[in-house]
N, C-alpha and C positions, 0 to 999 in steps of 0.2 A: 126611282126618283132621286136618291142621294147621288148616284154618279152624275146625273144631269146637273144637279145643283153644284157639285164640286167642279165639274167641267166648265159650267157657265161662270162661276166666280173666278176660276183661274183664267179663263178667256177674257173676262172683264178686266182683270189686273193687267194682262198682257196688252190689251188694246189701249188701256189708259196710260201705260208706260210708253207705248209707241206714239201716242197722239202728239205729245210736245215736239217730237222729232219730225213729224210728217205734216204738221199744221201749216207750214210755210209754203207748201206746194199744193196748189188748188186741188188737183185730181186726187192726191194722196189724202188730203184733209177730207175730201168727200167720202172716200173709201172708209176712212177711220170713223167718220160720223155715222155712216150706215152700219158699220160693224158694232160701234158703241150702242146704237139703238137696238140692234139685234141681240147682242149678248145681255144687254140690260133687261130686255123683255124676257129673255130666256131664263133669267134668274127668278123671276116672280112666280112663274107657274109651279115649279116644284116646291117652292116655299109654301105657297097657298095650299097645295095638295097635301103636303106633310102636316100642316096645321089642321086642315079639315079631317085628315085621317086620325089624328090624335084626339080631336074634340068631337067624338061621335055624339055625345049628349047635348052639346051646345054649339052646333055649327055656325049659327048666325052670330053669336057672340065672338067666337073664334075668328070668323072672317072679318068682322068689324075691327077687332083688336089687331089683327094682322095688317089690315089696311091703315089703321092709325099708326102702327109701328113704321110702315113704309113712309108715311107722311112726316113723322118725326125724324126719320133717317134722312129724308130729302132735305128738310130744314137744317139739320145738323151738318150734313155734307156741304150745303151751300155756305153755311157760316164758317166752317173750317176752310173752305176754298177762299172765302173773303179774308180770313186771317192770313192765309199764305200770301195772297196778293199784297195785303197791307204790310206784311213783314218784308216786302221787297223781293220776293222770290220769283216774280215775273207773272205775266198774264197766263202762261201755260201751266203754272204750278198747281192749280186745282186738279188737273188731271193726275198728277203724281200723288196728291193727297188722296184722291179717289182710289188710286191703285193700292195705296197702303191700307185704306179702309176695306177694299175688296179682299186683300190678303188676310186681314183680321177677321173678316166675315167668313172666309174659307176655313180659317183655323177654328173658329167657333162652330161652324157647321160640321167639320170633321170630328171635333171633340164630342159634339152632341150625337153624331152618328156612332162614334165609338162607344159612348156610354149607353146608347139605346140599342146596341146590337143584340143583347140578350133578351130584350123585351119586345122584339119584333113579332107580332102575332102571326105574321105570314110564314115564319120559319118555325116549324115544329121542333120541339126539343124532346130528348128521350132521357130516361133515368137509367144510369148504369150502376154497377156494384158500388156500394158505399154511399149511395144516395147523391152522387155528384151529377149535376145536370150538364149535358153537352148537347151540341147541335146535332140534329139528325143529318145523316149524310145521304 
Protein backbone atom coordinates (compact mmCIF):
# COMPACT_ATOMS: atom_id res chain seq x y z
CA UNK A 1 0.00 0.00 0.00
CA UNK A 2 2.71 2.46 0.92
CA UNK A 3 4.56 2.27 -2.41
CA UNK A 4 1.27 2.96 -4.20
CA UNK A 5 0.63 5.91 -1.90
CA UNK A 6 4.13 7.31 -2.43
CA UNK A 7 3.92 6.85 -6.18
CA UNK A 8 0.49 8.42 -6.46
CA UNK A 9 1.48 11.47 -4.39
CA UNK A 10 4.64 11.89 -6.47
CA UNK A 11 2.66 11.53 -9.70
CA UNK A 12 0.11 14.03 -8.40
CA UNK A 13 2.87 16.57 -7.77
CA UNK A 14 4.31 16.03 -11.27
CA UNK A 15 0.93 16.40 -12.98
CA UNK A 16 0.14 19.54 -10.99
CA UNK A 17 3.50 21.10 -11.89
CA UNK A 18 2.98 20.25 -15.58
CA UNK A 19 -0.60 21.51 -15.67
CA UNK A 20 0.11 25.29 -15.84
CA UNK A 21 2.47 24.71 -18.77
CA UNK A 22 0.01 22.59 -20.76
CA UNK A 23 -3.30 24.26 -19.97
CA UNK A 24 -3.12 26.63 -22.96
CA UNK A 25 -3.17 23.78 -25.50
CA UNK A 26 -6.57 22.07 -25.59
CA UNK A 27 -5.50 18.48 -26.16
CA UNK A 28 -2.68 18.75 -23.61
CA UNK A 29 -5.04 20.29 -21.06
CA UNK A 30 -7.44 17.40 -21.62
CA UNK A 31 -4.66 14.87 -21.05
CA UNK A 32 -3.62 16.68 -17.86
CA UNK A 33 -7.18 16.80 -16.52
CA UNK A 34 -7.59 13.05 -17.11
CA UNK A 35 -4.23 12.35 -15.46
CA UNK A 36 -5.09 14.64 -12.57
CA UNK A 37 -8.33 12.77 -11.97
CA UNK A 38 -6.60 9.41 -12.20
CA UNK A 39 -3.75 10.14 -9.82
CA UNK A 40 -6.09 12.00 -7.48
CA UNK A 41 -8.31 8.95 -7.13
CA UNK A 42 -5.28 6.68 -6.98
CA UNK A 43 -4.21 8.44 -3.77
CA UNK A 44 -7.41 7.87 -1.81
CA UNK A 45 -7.57 4.06 -1.91
CA UNK A 46 -4.25 3.31 -0.19
CA UNK A 47 -4.93 6.03 2.38
CA UNK A 48 -8.33 4.54 3.19
CA UNK A 49 -6.91 1.01 3.37
CA UNK A 50 -4.05 2.07 5.66
CA UNK A 51 -6.51 3.77 8.00
CA UNK A 52 -8.81 0.75 8.02
CA UNK A 53 -5.89 -1.61 8.69
CA UNK A 54 -4.79 0.47 11.68
CA UNK A 55 -8.28 0.84 13.17
CA UNK A 56 -9.35 -2.77 13.49
CA UNK A 57 -11.52 -2.09 16.56
CA UNK A 58 -13.36 0.96 15.16
CA UNK A 59 -13.45 0.77 11.36
CA UNK A 60 -16.60 2.87 10.96
CA UNK A 61 -15.22 5.70 13.06
CA UNK A 62 -11.88 5.53 11.26
CA UNK A 63 -13.54 5.59 7.85
CA UNK A 64 -15.74 8.54 8.78
CA UNK A 65 -12.78 10.43 10.25
CA UNK A 66 -10.71 9.77 7.14
CA UNK A 67 -13.51 11.02 4.90
CA UNK A 68 -13.87 14.13 7.06
CA UNK A 69 -10.13 14.75 6.74
CA UNK A 70 -10.45 14.53 2.95
CA UNK A 71 -13.23 17.12 3.04
CA UNK A 72 -11.19 19.46 5.25
CA UNK A 73 -8.20 19.08 2.94
CA UNK A 74 -10.40 19.82 -0.07
CA UNK A 75 -11.67 23.02 1.55
CA UNK A 76 -8.19 24.04 2.68
CA UNK A 77 -6.71 23.44 -0.76
CA UNK A 78 -9.44 25.49 -2.42
CA UNK A 79 -8.83 28.30 0.06
CA UNK A 80 -5.06 28.24 -0.55
CA UNK A 81 -5.66 28.23 -4.30
CA UNK A 82 -7.87 31.30 -3.88
CA UNK A 83 -5.17 32.98 -1.82
CA UNK A 84 -2.66 32.33 -4.62
CA UNK A 85 -4.99 33.87 -7.22
CA UNK A 86 -5.76 36.84 -4.96
CA UNK A 87 -2.02 37.38 -4.48
CA UNK A 88 -1.75 37.92 -8.23
CA UNK A 89 0.09 34.70 -9.05
CA UNK A 90 -2.28 33.93 -11.94
CA UNK A 91 -5.15 31.62 -12.73
CA UNK A 92 -2.94 28.54 -12.98
CA UNK A 93 -1.18 29.10 -9.65
CA UNK A 94 -3.56 26.84 -7.68
CA UNK A 95 -2.02 23.88 -9.51
CA UNK A 96 1.42 24.83 -8.22
CA UNK A 97 0.00 25.29 -4.72
CA UNK A 98 -1.48 21.80 -5.05
CA UNK A 99 1.90 20.43 -6.14
CA UNK A 100 3.52 21.88 -3.01
CA UNK A 101 0.76 20.34 -0.88
CA UNK A 102 1.25 16.97 -2.62
CA UNK A 103 4.98 17.08 -1.85
CA UNK A 104 4.20 17.94 1.78
CA UNK A 105 1.75 15.02 1.86
CA UNK A 106 4.41 12.74 0.38
CA UNK A 107 6.88 13.84 3.07
CA UNK A 108 4.32 13.19 5.80
CA UNK A 109 3.42 9.78 4.34
CA UNK A 110 7.08 8.79 4.02
CA UNK A 111 7.80 9.89 7.58
CA UNK A 112 4.79 7.95 8.86
CA UNK A 113 5.91 4.90 6.91
CA UNK A 114 9.44 5.22 8.29
CA UNK A 115 8.18 5.54 11.87
CA UNK A 116 5.73 2.66 11.41
CA UNK A 117 8.19 0.26 9.77
CA UNK A 118 9.00 -1.61 12.99
CA UNK A 119 5.35 -1.92 13.99
CA UNK A 120 4.09 -3.55 10.82
CA UNK A 121 2.25 -6.72 11.97
CA UNK A 122 2.66 -8.32 8.55
CA UNK A 123 6.45 -8.42 8.92
CA UNK A 124 7.59 -10.80 11.63
CA UNK A 125 10.54 -9.87 13.79
CA UNK A 126 13.01 -12.10 15.52
CA UNK A 127 14.99 -11.78 18.72
CA UNK A 128 18.77 -12.06 18.42
CA UNK A 129 21.53 -12.19 21.03
CA UNK A 130 21.37 -9.31 23.46
CA UNK A 131 17.63 -8.94 23.09
CA UNK A 132 17.80 -6.66 20.03
CA UNK A 133 14.85 -6.99 17.69
CA UNK A 134 15.55 -7.11 13.99
CA UNK A 135 13.45 -7.88 10.97
CA UNK A 136 13.16 -11.46 9.86
CA UNK A 137 14.83 -12.04 6.54
